[in-house]
N, C-alpha and C positions, 0 to 999 in steps of 0.2 A: 495619680492620672492615671486612664488606660495608655497602656502602650499603643495600640493602633489610633490614636488620637494626639501622639505626643506630636508638638511642631518641628521638634530636631530629627524624628526618625527617616524624612526624605535625605536628609543631610547624612544621617550614617550609612543609610543606605550609599550614597553614590561613594562615601568614604568608600566603602568595604569594594566596593564596583571597581575602584580603582586599584586595590591594590591592599590595601589596610587590614592585615589582622592580629589578634593576640594582643599584647601590649600596646601597640602602637594606635591600634582600634579604641582601647581602653584608655590611652592619653588624649586620642583628639575625642573621645565621647565628652570628656573631662572638659575639653577648652570648651565644647557647645556648650559648657555648662548646665549637662545631665548629671542631676545627682548619681551618685556613686550605688545608691539603694537600686536606682532605677537601670543601668545600663546594662547588667547580665540580659536582664529581661527584654529590653529594649535591641540589645544587640539577636536574642533570638527571633524576636519579630521582624527584624530586618533581614535574617538569613528565612526566614516564611516566608519572607514576601517575595524576597531574589529567587529562590525554589517557582515558586508560582509564576511570576513571569517566567522563567526561563522553561516553563511547561507549556505553553502555549499551545494550541491546536495548528497545527502547520495545514490543514485541509482550511480551513477555516479562514488563516491568514492571505493562504493560496487564494480562496474565494475572494476576500475582500480586495486583494491585485488586482486580478480580472476584473473586478466591477468599475475598480476606480479605472483604469487603463482604460474602459470600456465609455466611462462617462467621459474621458476627458477626450478620448477619439470623436464622440458624438458632437460634442462639443464646439469640437475645433471644427469637424465639417460643417457644422452650422453658420460659423461665421468666416465659412472658406479659409480658415488659417492650416492651409493643406502641408505647411510645415511639422507643425504642430502634429496633425491627425498622423502624417507617416512615422513621424517620432514614438507617436501611442500605439500604432501599427507594429512597428519593428519592435518596441518591447513588449508587446502583444505574444508574438512570436519569438523571441527570445525564452521567455519565461513559458510558455507549453513546451519547447523545445526540452526545456532545462528539467523539467516535471514529467516525462514521459517516457517510459524505458526504451532506448535507442534498439535498432536493428543490431547495431554491431555488437552488443551483448550476448547475443545468440549465435552460440558458435556454428555455424554450417556444416564443417568438419564431424564433430560432435551427433549434430542430427545425423546423418547419414552414414557414422557408426552406429548409432541405436537404431535407427532404420534397418538395417544388416544385422545387427543381432535380433531382433524382433523377427524378421523373415526366417532367422535360421531358425529360431525357436519355434516359427511356425512349421515349417519345412520337417521338424523332428519330432513333433508331433503326429504330422498327416501322414506322411510316407508310410510309415511303419503300417499303418491300417490300410495300406495297398487300396485304397479307393479306386485307382484311375490306375494305367501304367504310371512305371516311373520315371517315364520320359518326358509324361504330361508336363504342364504348367502347374506349377503350384496353385494357381487359381482354379484349375481345375477341380484338384484333388481340393479345397477350401468348398469348391460350389456343389460338389457332390456331398460332402462332410454336413454341410449347412441341409441339404436337402432330406440325407437321411434323417437325421435330429428331427426338422420341420414332420417328417412321416412318423417317426415315433411319437411326435407330440402329439398328431392328429388322432393316432392311435388309442394314447390313453386318455382321451379326453371324451374317448366315443363312448357311449355306455352298450352292453352288451345286449344284443335284445330279450336273453333271458330273465335278466336285470329289471328289465321294461315291463315283462308280463308281471312279474312279481309283485309290482306295486299296484295296479289296477286290478 
């Protein structure tokens, strides 16, 4: 008999999930009247099924939960069962909160330190270029640098007059 169709496979899976392993599992399989020649193969099949069940798609399951709770909420509203509707909405809110990144996960101090380091790096690149007075704000240095880059870019894109007459 194929292992995937064995009548005792589900019981064997339950025994494995309950904690039986090794010789205990083999003894339990014998008590389930599984022939000794099939025990090893059946245990392997049970392990594969447990692994498959453990690797479910969390996003899919989350979507199913949202759908069920929304359906429950809609049905409760239709029959004016406000208590059930409020409970469903509360559960939807909990589900949403538990699966969204919390703002507390972002350390504002670390963000501020990163921003300061970034500004200091910009300062170290722009000030040596002496684009403006050393006392000018950093944004003025950046504005002038951007303007010069644009001018150079525009100049490099223009076709010289001598080149245009050659093609004619």
